[in-house]
C-alpha positions in Angstrom: 15.5 11.2 -22.4 13.6 14.3 -21.1 11.7 14.0 -17.8 8.5 14.7 -19.6 9.1 11.5 -21.7 9.1 9.4 -18.6 6.3 10.6 -16.2 6.4 9.5 -12.6 4.2 6.4 -11.9 0.9 7.3 -10.1 -0.4 5.3 -7.2 -3.6 3.3 -7.6 -6.8 4.8 -6.2 -7.4 3.6 -2.7 -10.9 2.1 -2.4 -13.2 3.5 0.2 -14.5 1.3 3.0 -18.0 1.6 1.4 -16.6 0.0 -1.8 -16.3 -3.3 -0.1 -19.3 -5.5 -0.2 -18.4 -7.3 3.0 -19.2 -10.6 1.3 -15.9 -12.3 2.0 -14.7 -12.1 -1.6 -11.4 -13.7 -2.5 -9.7 -11.6 -3.5 -11.2 -8.6 -1.7 -11.1 -5.2 -3.3 -8.5 -4.3 -0.5 -6.4 -7.3 -1.4 -6.3 -6.1 -5.1 -5.4 -2.6 -3.9 -2.5 -3.9 -1.9 -1.3 -5.9 -4.9 -1.5 -2.8 -7.0 0.4 -0.8 -4.4 3.2 -3.5 -4.4 3.5 -3.1 -8.2 3.4 0.7 -7.8 6.2 0.7 -5.3 8.4 -1.4 -7.6 7.6 0.9 -10.6 8.3 4.0 -8.5 11.6 2.7 -7.3 12.7 1.9 -10.8 11.5 5.3 -12.0 13.4 7.1 -9.2 16.6 5.1 -10.0 16.2 6.1 -13.7 15.7 9.7 -12.8 18.8 9.7 -10.6 20.9 8.4 -13.5 19.7 11.3 -15.6 20.8 14.0 -13.2 24.2 15.5 -14.0 
């Protein structure tokens, strides 16, 4: 597999403080962002492991 066939995962866009409505939403936009970051970290670790296996 070529590196171009397996692009590096991209982090989610971090919301701005102004994006929050301050209405006490559950989940808040920042909670959703943290969940997306958790998924991104797992995906990135898996991608890095895969890339390390491809190196000679």
